[in-house]
C-alpha positions in Angstrom: 95.0 -18.2 38.3 92.9 -19.3 35.4 90.4 -16.6 34.1 86.8 -17.4 34.7 84.6 -17.6 31.6 82.5 -14.5 30.5 80.1 -16.4 28.3 76.9 -17.2 30.1 77.3 -14.4 32.6 74.5 -11.7 33.0 76.8 -8.8 32.3 75.2 -5.3 32.1 75.6 -3.5 28.7 79.0 -2.0 28.5 77.7 1.1 26.8 74.7 1.4 29.2 76.2 4.2 31.3 76.8 6.3 28.2 73.1 5.9 27.1 71.4 6.6 30.5 73.6 9.6 31.1 73.0 11.1 27.7 76.6 10.9 26.7 76.0 8.6 23.8 75.6 10.6 20.6 73.1 9.6 17.9 73.0 10.5 14.2 71.3 13.9 14.7 73.5 15.0 17.6 77.0 15.3 16.2 78.5 18.7 16.2 79.9 20.3 13.0 81.1 23.7 12.1 78.8 25.9 10.0 76.1 23.2 10.0 73.1 23.6 7.7 69.8 22.1 8.4 67.4 20.4 6.0 63.6 20.0 6.3 61.7 17.7 4.0 58.5 18.7 2.3 56.1 15.8 1.6 53.3 15.3 -0.9 49.8 15.9 0.2 48.2 13.8 -2.5 48.5 10.0 -3.1 49.0 9.7 -6.9 49.5 12.1 -9.7 52.0 14.7 -10.9 53.4 18.0 -9.6 52.1 20.7 -12.1 53.8 23.6 -10.3 56.1 23.8 -7.4 56.8 27.5 -6.5 59.7 28.0 -4.1 60.1 31.8 -4.5 58.7 32.8 -1.2 60.7 30.2 0.7 64.0 31.1 -1.0 63.3 34.8 -0.2 63.4 34.2 3.6 66.6 35.2 5.4 68.6 32.2 6.4 67.3 30.0 3.6 70.3 28.7 1.6 68.5 26.5 -1.1 65.4 24.6 -1.9 65.9 21.4 -3.8 63.1 19.9 -5.9 62.9 17.6 -8.9 63.4 20.7 -11.1 66.9 21.6 -9.7 68.2 18.6 -8.0 71.8 17.7 -8.9 72.4 14.9 -11.3 73.1 11.5 -9.8 74.6 8.2 -10.9 71.9 5.9 -9.6 68.9 6.0 -11.9 70.0 2.9 -13.8 71.0 1.1 -10.6 68.3 -1.3 -9.5 69.7 -2.8 -6.3 71.0 0.2 -4.4 71.2 -1.6 -1.0 71.5 -5.0 0.6 67.8 -5.2 1.6 66.2 -4.0 -1.6 63.3 -6.3 -2.8 62.8 -7.1 -6.5 61.7 -4.1 -8.5 63.0 -0.5 -8.9 64.1 1.4 -5.8 62.3 4.6 -5.0 64.2 7.7 -6.1 63.5 10.9 -4.2 63.1 14.0 -6.4 63.6 12.0 -9.6 60.7 13.7 -11.4 57.3 15.2 -10.9 55.5 11.9 -10.5 53.8 11.2 -7.1 53.7 7.5 -6.2 52.3 7.6 -2.6 50.9 10.0 0.0 53.7 11.6 2.0 56.3 11.2 -0.8 59.3 13.6 -0.3 59.0 16.4 -3.0 61.4 19.1 -1.7 64.2 19.8 0.7 64.6 23.2 2.3 68.1 23.9 3.5 68.6 26.8 6.0 70.9 28.0 8.7 68.6 26.8 11.4 66.2 23.9 11.7 63.4 26.2 12.7 63.9 28.4 9.6 64.0 25.4 7.3 60.7 24.1 8.8 59.1 27.5 8.5 60.2 28.0 4.9 58.7 24.6 4.0 55.2 25.9 4.6 55.9 28.8 2.1 56.3 26.4 -0.8 53.3 26.4 -3.1 52.5 23.1 -4.9 49.8 22.5 -7.5 49.1 18.9 -8.4 47.4 17.0 -11.2 45.7 14.2 -9.2 45.1 10.7 -10.5 42.9 7.9 -9.3 44.6 5.6 -6.7 44.1 2.4 -4.8 45.2 1.9 -1.2 42.7 -0.7 0.0 43.9 -4.3 0.1 40.5 -6.0 0.5 38.9 -4.0 -2.4 41.6 -5.2 -4.8 41.8 -8.9 -4.2 41.1 -9.5 -7.9 44.6 -8.0 -8.6 46.5 -10.4 -6.3 49.4 -12.0 -8.1 52.5 -14.1 -7.3 55.6 -12.1 -6.3 58.3 -11.4 -8.8 61.5 -13.3 -8.2 64.8 -11.4 -7.6 67.9 -11.3 -5.5 65.8 -10.8 -2.3 64.2 -14.2 -2.8 67.4 -15.9 -1.8 66.8 -14.7 1.8 63.0 -14.9 1.6 62.3 -18.2 -0.1 58.8 -18.7 -1.7 56.3 -21.2 -0.3 57.3 -24.9 -0.7 55.6 -26.7 -3.5 52.4 -28.6 -2.7 52.7 -32.1 -1.2 50.3 -35.0 -1.3 46.7 -34.2 -2.1 45.5 -31.5 0.2 41.9 -31.3 -1.0 41.2 -35.1 -0.7 43.0 -35.3 2.7 41.1 -32.3 4.1 37.7 -33.5 3.0 38.4 -36.9 4.5 39.8 -35.5 7.8 38.0 -36.4 11.1 38.0 -32.7 12.0 38.3 -29.7 9.7 39.0 -26.1 10.8 39.1 -23.1 8.5 39.7 -19.4 9.3 40.2 -16.0 7.9 42.7 -13.6 9.5 43.6 -10.0 9.1 46.0 -7.4 10.6 46.2 -3.8 9.7 49.1 -1.6 8.8 51.8 -1.0 11.6 54.5 1.6 11.4 57.9 1.7 12.9 58.2 4.3 15.6 61.6 4.0 17.2 62.5 6.5 19.9 65.3 8.0 17.8 63.8 9.5 14.7 65.7 9.2 11.4 68.5 11.6 10.9 71.7 12.0 8.9 74.5 14.4 9.6 76.9 14.8 6.6 80.4 16.3 7.2 81.8 17.6 3.8 85.5 17.0 3.9 86.3 18.4 0.4 86.8 16.8 -3.0 83.6 14.8 -2.7 84.8 13.1 0.5 82.1 12.6 3.1 81.9 11.5 6.7 78.3 10.6 7.5 76.5 9.9 10.8 73.4 8.0 9.9 70.6 6.1 11.7 71.1 2.7 10.1 71.3 -1.0 10.8 74.1 -1.3 8.4 77.0 1.2 8.0 78.3 -0.6 4.9 74.9 -0.8 3.4 74.5 3.0 3.7 78.0 3.4 2.3 77.2 1.3 -0.7 74.0 3.2 -1.2 75.7 6.6 -1.1 78.6 5.6 -3.4 76.3 3.9 -5.9 73.7 6.7 -6.0 76.1 9.6 -6.2 78.9 8.0 -8.2 81.4 8.4 -5.4 84.4 6.1 -4.6 83.6 3.8 -1.7 86.8 4.9 0.1 85.5 8.5 0.1 82.4 7.7 1.9 82.6 6.9 5.7 79.3 6.0 7.5 79.3 5.9 11.3 76.6 4.7 13.6 77.8 3.6 17.0 74.5 4.2 18.7 71.1 3.5 17.3 68.0 4.5 19.2 65.8 1.6 18.2 65.3 0.1 14.7 64.2 -3.5 14.4 63.9 -3.3 10.6 63.3 0.4 10.0 67.0 1.0 9.5 67.7 -2.0 7.2 67.3 0.1 4.1 68.7 3.6 3.7 65.8 6.0 4.2 65.3 9.2 2.2 66.8 11.6 4.7 70.2 10.0 3.8 69.7 10.8 0.2 68.6 14.4 0.9 71.4 15.2 3.3 74.1 13.8 1.0 72.6 15.5 -2.1 72.6 18.9 -0.3 76.1 18.5 1.2 77.7 17.6 -2.2 75.9 20.4 -4.0 76.5 23.1 -1.4 79.9 21.8 -0.3 78.7 22.3 3.3 78.0 20.2 6.4 74.3 19.3 6.4 71.9 17.6 8.8 68.4 16.3 7.8 66.1 15.1 10.5 62.7 13.6 10.0 59.9 14.5 12.4 57.4 12.1 14.0 54.8 12.5 11.3 57.4 11.8 8.6 58.1 8.5 10.3 54.8 7.3 8.8 56.0 8.0 5.2 58.1 4.7 5.1 58.7 1.6 7.1 55.5 -0.3 7.7 54.4 -3.8 8.3 52.0 -4.5 5.4 48.4 -5.3 6.0 47.8 -9.0 5.3 44.9 -11.3 4.7 45.3 -15.0 5.6 43.2 -18.1 5.0 43.8 -21.4 6.7 42.3 -24.9 6.5 43.7 -27.6 8.7 42.5 -31.2 8.9 43.3 -33.8 11.6 42.5 -37.4 12.5 40.6 -38.5 15.6 43.9 -38.7 17.6 44.7 -35.1 16.7 47.4 -35.7 14.1 47.3 -32.9 11.5 47.2 -34.5 8.1 46.3 -31.5 5.9 47.5 -27.9 5.9 46.4 -25.1 3.7 47.7 -21.6 4.3 47.3 -18.6 2.0 48.5 -15.0 2.6 47.7 -11.9 0.5 49.9 -9.0 1.4 50.4 -5.4 0.3 53.3 -4.0 -1.7 54.1 -0.9 -3.7 53.7 -0.3 -7.4 57.5 -0.2 -7.9 58.9 -3.0 -5.7 57.7 -6.5 -4.7 58.1 -6.7 -0.9 57.7 -10.3 0.3 57.6 -11.8 3.7 57.8 -15.5 4.7 54.3 -15.9 6.0 52.9 -19.4 5.0 56.1 -21.5 5.2 56.0 -22.1 9.0 53.2 -24.6 9.7 54.8 -27.5 7.9 58.1 -26.7 9.5 56.4 -27.4 12.9 53.6 -29.9 12.1 54.5 -32.8 9.8 51.4 -33.1 7.7 51.8 -35.1 4.5 49.3 -33.0 2.5 50.0 -29.3 2.1 49.0 -26.4 -0.1 50.8 -23.1 0.7 50.2 -19.9 -1.3 51.5 -16.3 -1.0 50.3 -13.4 -3.2 50.9 -9.7 -3.4 48.6 -6.8 -4.3 50.5 -3.7 -5.7 48.9 -0.5 -4.3 49.7 3.2 -4.3 51.7 3.0 -1.1 55.4 3.1 -0.2 57.1 -0.3 -0.2 56.6 -2.1 3.2 59.6 -2.8 5.3 60.7 -5.6 7.6 59.3 -5.1 11.1 60.4 -7.4 14.0 59.7 -11.0 13.0 58.4 -10.0 9.5 56.1 -12.7 8.2 56.7 -14.9 11.2 54.6 -13.0 13.6 52.0 -12.6 10.8 51.9 -16.3 9.8 52.1 -17.8 13.3 49.1 -15.7 14.3 46.9 -17.6 11.8 48.6 -21.0 12.3 48.4 -21.1 16.1 44.8 -19.9 16.3 43.9 -22.6 13.9 45.7 -25.1 16.0 43.9 -23.8 19.1 40.5 -24.3 17.3 41.5 -27.9 16.4 42.3 -28.5 20.1 38.9 -27.4 21.2 37.1 -29.3 18.5 39.0 -32.5 19.4 38.7 -31.9 23.1 42.5 -32.2 23.4 44.6 -29.9 25.6 46.3 -27.3 23.3 49.8 -28.2 24.7 49.0 -31.9 24.2 47.9 -31.3 20.6 51.2 -29.8 19.8 53.1 -32.7 21.5 51.0 -35.1 19.4 52.2 -33.3 16.3 55.8 -32.9 17.5 58.5 -33.6 15.0 62.3 -33.5 15.1 62.3 -32.8 11.3 61.2 -29.9 9.2 58.7 -31.7 7.0 58.6 -28.9 4.4 62.3 -29.6 3.6 62.5 -33.2 4.9 65.5 -32.2 6.9 66.3 -33.0 10.5 66.7 -29.9 12.8 70.2 -29.2 13.9 68.7 -28.9 17.4 65.1 -28.6 18.7 64.3 -28.3 22.3 60.7 -27.1 21.7 59.3 -30.1 23.7 61.2 -28.8 26.7 59.8 -25.3 26.1 56.2 -26.7 26.2 56.8 -28.8 29.3 58.9 -26.3 31.3 56.8 -23.4 30.3 53.5 -25.1 31.1 54.8 -26.2 34.5 56.1 -22.7 35.6 53.0 -21.0 34.2 50.6 -23.3 36.0 48.9 -24.4 32.9 47.4 -27.4 34.7 45.2 -25.0 36.7 43.3 -24.1 33.5 39.7 -25.2 33.3 39.4 -26.0 29.5 35.8 -24.8 29.2 35.5 -21.2 27.8 34.0 -18.6 30.1 34.5 -20.9 33.0 37.2 -19.0 34.9 36.4 -15.7 36.6 37.8 -13.2 39.1 35.0 -11.0 40.4 33.6 -9.2 37.3 36.6 -10.3 35.2 36.6 -13.3 32.8 39.9 -15.1 33.0 41.5 -16.9 30.1 44.6 -18.9 29.5 46.1 -19.2 26.0 49.3 -20.6 24.5 51.0 -20.7 21.2 54.2 -21.9 19.5 56.9 -19.6 18.1 59.5 -20.3 15.5 62.1 -18.3 13.7 65.1 -19.0 11.4 68.5 -19.6 12.8 70.8 -18.2 10.1 74.4 -17.1 9.7 76.1 -15.0 7.1 79.7 -13.9 6.3 81.5 -11.4 8.5 85.1 -10.2 9.0 86.7 -9.1 12.2 90.1 -7.5 13.1 91.8 -8.1 16.4 94.7 -5.9 17.6 96.8 -6.5 20.7 99.0 -3.7 21.9 102.1 -4.0 24.1 100.2 -3.3 27.3 98.2 -6.5 26.7 95.0 -4.7 25.7 93.0 -5.8 22.7 90.8 -3.9 20.3 88.2 -5.9 18.2 86.9 -4.1 15.1 83.7 -4.8 13.1 81.5 -2.6 11.0 78.4 -4.1 12.7 75.9 -1.8 14.4 74.4 -2.3 17.8 70.7 -1.2 17.6 70.3 -1.6 21.4 70.4 -5.4 21.6 73.6 -5.7 23.5 75.7 -6.7 20.5 78.9 -4.9 21.6 78.7 -6.5 25.1 78.3 -10.1 24.0 81.0 -9.7 21.3 83.3 -8.5 24.1 82.4 -11.5 26.2 83.2 -13.9 23.3 86.6 -12.2 22.8 87.3 -12.3 26.5 86.9 -16.0 26.7 88.8 -16.7 23.5 91.7 -14.5 24.5 91.7 -15.4 28.2 91.6 -11.7 29.2 89.3 -9.8 31.5 86.5 -7.8 29.8 88.0 -4.5 30.9 91.1 -5.3 28.8 89.1 -5.6 25.6 87.5 -2.8 23.5 84.9 -3.7 20.9 84.9 -1.0 18.2 82.0 -1.1 15.8 79.5 0.9 13.8 81.9 2.3 11.2 81.9 1.2 7.6 85.7 1.5 7.4 86.0 -1.4 9.8 85.9 -5.1 8.6 82.7 -6.2 6.8 79.5 -7.1 8.7 76.1 -7.5 7.1 73.1 -5.4 8.1 71.9 -6.1 11.6 68.6 -8.0 11.3 66.9 -11.3 11.0 68.3 -12.4 14.4 71.5 -13.5 12.6 73.9 -10.9 14.0 75.2 -12.8 17.0 75.5 -16.0 15.0 77.3 -14.2 12.2 79.7 -11.7 13.9 80.2 -13.9 17.0 82.0 -16.7 15.1 84.1 -14.0 13.3 85.2 -12.6 16.6 86.1 -16.1 17.8 88.0 -16.8 14.6 90.0 -13.5 14.7 90.8 -14.0 18.4 92.0 -17.5 17.8 94.2 -16.3 14.9 95.6 -13.6 17.2 96.4 -16.3 19.8 98.2 -18.4 17.2 100.3 -15.4 16.2 101.2 -14.8 19.8 102.0 -18.5 20.4 104.2 -18.6 17.3 106.3 -15.7 18.7 106.4 -17.3 22.2 107.4 -20.7 20.8 110.5 -19.1 19.1 111.7 -17.1 21.9 115.3 -17.9 23.0 115.2 -20.9 25.4 111.4 -20.8 25.2 109.6 -23.2 27.7 107.1 -23.7 24.9 109.5 -24.6 22.2 108.2 -28.2 22.0 104.6 -27.4 22.5 101.9 -27.2 19.8 99.1 -24.6 19.9 96.5 -27.1 21.3 98.8 -27.6 24.3 98.4 -24.1 25.7 95.8 -21.9 27.2 95.6 -18.1 27.4 94.8 -16.7 30.8 95.2 -13.3 32.4 98.2 -12.2 30.3 100.0 -15.5 30.2 100.4 -18.5 27.9 100.2 -21.7 30.1 100.7 -25.3 29.4 97.4 -27.1 29.9 99.0 -30.0 31.6 101.4 -28.0 33.7 100.2 -24.4 34.4 103.4 -23.6 36.2 105.1 -23.5 32.8 104.2 -20.2 31.3 105.3 -17.1 29.3 103.9 -13.6 29.9 102.5 -11.4 27.2 105.0 -8.8 28.4 107.9 -11.0 27.5 106.4 -11.8 24.1 106.0 -8.1 23.3 109.5 -7.3 24.5 110.8 -9.9 21.9 108.5 -8.3 19.3 110.1 -4.9 20.0 106.8 -3.6 21.4 105.0 -3.7 18.0 101.3 -4.5 18.1 100.1 -7.9 16.9 97.0 -7.9 14.7 95.0 -10.1 12.4 91.9 -9.8 10.2 89.9 -12.9 9.6 86.7 -14.0 7.8 84.1 -16.4 9.1 81.3 -17.8 7.1 79.1 -20.9 7.0 79.8 -23.7 4.5 76.8 -23.7 2.2 77.0 -27.4 1.5 77.2 -28.1 5.2 74.3 -25.8 6.0 72.0 -27.5 3.5 72.2 -30.8 5.4 69.9 -29.7 8.3 67.1 -27.3 9.1 67.9 -24.6 11.6 65.5 -22.7 13.8 64.8 -21.0 17.1 61.7 -22.2 19.0 59.5 -20.9 21.8 56.3 -21.7 23.7 54.2 -18.8 24.9 51.7 -18.9 27.8 49.4 -16.0 28.5 46.7 -15.1 31.1 44.2 -12.4 30.2 41.4 -10.7 32.1 38.4 -9.3 30.2 35.9 -7.0 31.9 32.5 -8.5 31.4 30.7 -5.1 31.1 33.3 -3.0 29.3 35.2 -5.5 27.3 38.5 -4.1 28.4 41.4 -6.6 27.9 44.4 -6.9 30.2 47.3 -9.3 29.7 47.9 -10.1 33.4 50.9 -12.3 32.9 52.8 -14.0 30.2 55.7 -16.5 30.0 57.9 -17.3 27.1 60.1 -20.4 27.1 62.8 -20.2 24.5 65.2 -22.7 22.9 67.9 -20.6 21.2 71.2 -22.5 21.6 73.9 -21.1 23.7 72.9 -17.9 25.6 75.9 -15.7 25.7 74.4 -13.2 28.1 71.2 -14.1 29.9 70.6 -10.5 30.9 70.7 -9.0 27.4 68.9 -12.0 25.9 66.1 -11.9 28.4 65.8 -8.1 27.6 65.3 -9.0 24.0 62.6 -11.5 24.7 60.8 -9.2 27.1 60.9 -6.4 24.5 59.5 -8.8 21.9 56.7 -9.9 24.3 55.8 -6.2 24.9 55.7 -5.6 21.2 53.5 -8.7 20.8 51.0 -7.2 23.3 51.1 -3.9 21.4 50.6 -5.7 18.0 47.7 -7.7 19.4 45.8 -5.1 21.4 47.0 -1.6 20.4 49.0 -0.9 17.2 47.4 0.0 13.9 47.9 2.8 11.4 44.4 3.9 10.1 44.1 4.6 6.4 41.4 6.8 5.0 41.1 5.1 1.6 39.1 8.1 0.2 42.3 10.1 0.5 44.9 7.2 0.5 46.3 8.7 3.6 47.4 7.5 7.0 45.3 9.5 9.6 47.0 8.8 13.0 50.6 9.9 12.3 51.5 10.7 15.9 52.1 8.8 19.1 48.9 10.2 20.7 46.7 8.3 18.2 49.0 5.5 17.1 48.4 3.5 20.2 51.2 1.6 21.9 51.3 0.2 25.4 52.1 2.3 28.4 53.5 1.1 31.8 50.0 0.4 33.1 49.4 -2.1 30.2 52.3 -4.3 31.0 52.2 -6.6 34.0 54.0 -9.8 34.9 56.3 -11.1 32.2 58.7 -14.0 32.6 61.3 -15.7 30.4 62.8 -19.2 30.5 65.8 -20.3 28.4 65.8 -24.1 28.1 69.1 -25.8 27.6 70.0 -26.4 24.0 73.3 -27.6 22.4 73.8 -26.8 18.8 77.3 -26.6 17.2 75.9 -27.1 13.7 74.9 -23.5 13.3 78.3 -22.3 14.5 81.1 -23.4 16.8 79.8 -21.1 19.6 76.3 -22.7 19.4 74.6 -19.3 19.1 71.2 -18.7 17.7 69.5 -15.3 17.6 66.8 -14.1 20.1 65.8 -10.7 18.5 62.6 -11.9 16.7 61.5 -15.0 18.6 60.1 -13.0 21.5 57.3 -11.5 19.4 56.3 -14.4 17.2 54.0 -16.4 19.4 52.5 -13.6 21.5 49.6 -12.5 19.2 48.0 -16.0 18.9 48.6 -16.8 22.6 46.7 -13.6 23.6 43.9 -14.2 21.0 43.6 -17.8 22.3 43.4 -16.6 25.9 40.7 -14.2 24.9 38.7 -17.0 23.4 39.2 -19.1 26.5 38.0 -16.2 28.6 35.0 -15.1 26.5 34.1 -17.9 24.1 34.6 -15.4 21.2 37.1 -16.2 18.5 38.5 -12.9 17.1 40.9 -13.4 14.2 41.5 -9.7 13.2 44.3 -7.6 14.8 44.4 -5.4 16.8 41.7 -6.7 19.2 39.9 -3.8 20.7 37.2 -3.9 23.4 34.5 -3.0 21.0 34.9 -6.5 19.4 33.9 -8.0 22.7 30.9 -5.9 23.4 
């Protein structure tokens, strides 16, 4: 019997039972003998120098082993090493405890190491610090005169600058039938995954370490530790099989990794450092960004002029850049464009990628501007986007490898009931509630990088697939098992996907929605190579029934090699292993895109988002009553895990639009709401009817499997769709995020 395919099936996450029962261990939960605990002390000023740091009282407490500061930290190898990790932007990486200089509020300035976490935390308050304070700047809008172009560096390869101007924007805009301009702003947002950042370091002697780290890249953390501390790569093992949420926060090694390794090497002990919730606000934020748009269109609605400028925040020591202004011309084929992106260095920590970095920011401004165009032209917003539909990316003049966005618009509008919308603002009501419909487009890159995978079959017919890739809760391990199952012709229960260990074959950091499209083809390649090895042995068995066959003549199914044209002719895996004296059969293979091939076409994931909101006429309270996202993302390996990703993105989009913001008191240069009571996120009562459609899309240009990623696309179009729905409900155009009820009163 031929094995039924696994790809396309809504299989539940294979590790799900471990997670819901609490059996899955996270970075701060691994047991170790004689474990020491570290607690980080953070700066209470924003800029200046430490004049005195007195640790006498802290060290005198029973159970305190050591207190590390800039005055007694061990020497490290890293201070001339600029790019200490895969995700480092241009500039100089932040170096904890390097010297007495304070660069931002909350900067780590000491590590207390004690026999218990409670004692380490208590001792931290006994440390006395005297500062010499200096003037600082943390306000983006007050420093617009300091805006400058980003510095170029290695990071610009993955985050390309805006395309050069085309045509004559100013002339085209001034001569347009309609002209729309807008200013947009969103505040600071901070990563707050459920699992806080922790590192457990097991000291194995002779500067050899086993490290359990919260990270999106085990090899990235390994590289960081080896480079910073001058260790041999082979002596550093980083393990992260379970990650309790990340979406960008774990792309770069965070400072608890440095602290834990430093203490372990110096004390030659096992050490764990865990950050608390307030310390989660000392790194990892989406930068506040100002945007300006000017779109011009002719009387038929064709956009002929696009201007988009973004001004974002970065630190004094690194140039963090997002792709914010590149998207409009990728969607709408205007001949005249002017796109600009500038940075303002401030006394803050370097921002960090947060789900759909730059994409969710830029599309907020672009899609609200398009909505304004639709109203001014008296054209339905969906129709306006169809009028401007293009099968090419105008910014690069390349045809898309696939683009089923038109189907997203049409199928999404039909299922949502868009035709029931009265286009007049404030025309739809339900009792005391104003009802609004809004929609927006989403787009995200469909990229692929290099990865290696090992496949090992043992004499019982079981297969282990190995990759260093992490699984941050997206279902990566499940879909990789499905890919291997189909390629090997084996049931899922006969395959184990081992991952999250830097000693396994190379995988890049898990981010950018490229993991499935990167590691998936590597799994396919390794499994195919394993099949070829097995076939070669089978072909040369004495009196083999396959001796005249070629590899393309056979299929692998349920532990047998069968002739395609005559399935009765077969050889069992058991016979093959008997001939191989029971020895395992294994292979390690690399899969990567051909750069010359990739340059021929543009590649993207697309979506159309439809939202219904209700706004209380008296109180201004906003509720997203229902939302639908139609997605074109190539082959969907697992509809259940993919839908979960889109739903999660939609919820984050609601949070971004209506709830999330870290408030800065610029008098102190300090974030004020560093807790989950005051950093508002949605609760169950805020989330209502959410729906997802995956439209059919074939794309074997990106990879042979036809996979595109779905991690980011779910959030990209939500903010503008909600804002557009609020305008339709109330007649008020609000361009600043988050949108709170006071803006509607």
